[in-house]
N, C-alpha and C positions, 0 to 999 in steps of 0.2 A: 653392306647392306647398303644402300642407299636411297632414301624414302623424300620424295617431295609431298607438301605439305601447301595450299592455300587460306587465306587466311576469306572468312565470311563477312559481312557488317554484324552479328551480333554475337555478342564477346566475348571470349573464352573459349570461340567453336573456332574448330581446326578438319577440314575433311583434307582426308589422305588421297591422295587420285591417283599418285606411284609409287610401287614400292620394286627395284630393279628393273626399270622400264617397262614393267607390265602394270596395266590399265587397273584398275584396283576400283571404279568408278562403278558401280553395279545397279543404281537409281537411271543414269542417265542412259540414252542410249549413244553406242556408237555410230562415230562422223558418221560414215555410210549409209546408214538406217534411215533411209530418209520416214519411214512409219513405223508404229508397233508394231511386234510380232503379231500374225493372229491368231486367233487365241487357241487354236489348236496346237502350237508352238510348246513341245514338251520343255524344254533349251533354253528361250527367253535371257535367264544369267548368263549362258553363256559365249556373248557378241559378245567380242569388243573391240575397241580401234585397231588391237596390232594383227586382226583377221586376214587371212592371207584373202585375193579377190577369191577362188575356190574353195575358200572357205568358208562363205557369208551364207548361208542356210535357215530352211525352221524345217523342223522333224515332227514332224506326229508320232503319235503311241505309236507301238507294237502291235500287232489283231493275230498273235503266233496262233496254226491248229498243226496237229501232229499230222498225219498222212499216211493212212492206216494201206491203203493199199501199193503204198509206195514199197519199193526195193531198200531194204535197210541199208546205210554203206558199213561193213565191217573191218573193223582195225584187230590186228594179230600183233602182238606181242615179239620180242624178240628171243625171249627163250625158249626152249622146245622141251618136251616132256621126254621121256621114255619112248614113247608111243611116234618120237617125232612128229608131234600137233604141237600148237600155240599152246605156253600156260595159261596166260592170260588174251583175252578178247574184250572190244567194247564194238555193241551194237550203237549205231546213233539210229534217233528218231527222225525218219525222214518230216518233214516241217512248211507249211509256209508261210511267209510273215508280210503282211499287210500293211501299208503308210503310208502318210500321207508325205511328201518333202516340193519345198518349192525355195528355187536361189533368191538370191538379192535382185533384183528389178525385173520378175516370171509377174507378172499379168497373173495369172493364177496359180494351186498348187496343178500340182500332179497327184496321180497315187502309184506307190509304185510296189511291186508285186515280186518278192523274191523265194528263191525254191532251194531249201538244204542251204539259205547265206549264199549261196551264189550271185552271180550280180542281177540286179531286177530290170524287172520289166519296169518300163515306166505308162501312162496310160494319160492321157489329156481324162477334167472331168465329163467330159462325153462320152468317151472310149468304155470309162469303167460304168455310167450307168449303160450302156449299151450292155457291158459286160454281166454285168447283176440284171438287166432284164436277162440277157440270154440265161444263166443259173437259173432266175428264180421258174423262168419257164420250164426247164429242162424238167426241173425241181418236182414240178406242175404234173409235166406228163408222166415222168415216172410214179408218181404216189397214186395216182387215175383220176377217178374221179371219185368222191366220198358220196357213197346212194346210201341209203336206209332199209328204206322198206320201199311196198309197192312192186310193180312189177318193173320196171326201168333198173331195179338194184339186181336184177336177175341179167339183165341184157344188156351186160354190159359189151362194146363193138373193141375188139381189138384189131391193128389195122392187122392186112394181108400179107401171110408171106409171101418173100419172094421167088 
């Protein structure tokens, strides 16, 4: 094992900066990171001097929800029973995951939406706001008006059928 040490002006203090060629200085930002991580970055300690350009990004926390109306994926085992059916089955829960990401040098973060672990759809913050507004408006419309008393409570209009 090769260890690189540098001495600091304080007596008897040595800082290990490299072990087997890998940067070991978590307190300092990597040379390529010209500003601190965004407050939402969940992996700031993973940024190192040895990151390749395609690895220089920030990730936010995952917000995952199970989609109860989506078809689950069914995995069948290899062994079959006497009836010809697989002995083992596994049913996956379809999930939607939303998180922030920002590559080094990008001006702003983007919102990534991934369905069941497949490649994500990336939205600008403006697009994500529009999507959030559209979802909120749809949920409000589906929930209908909240009327508790009076004549209007019994006269809720519904769209005419085409």
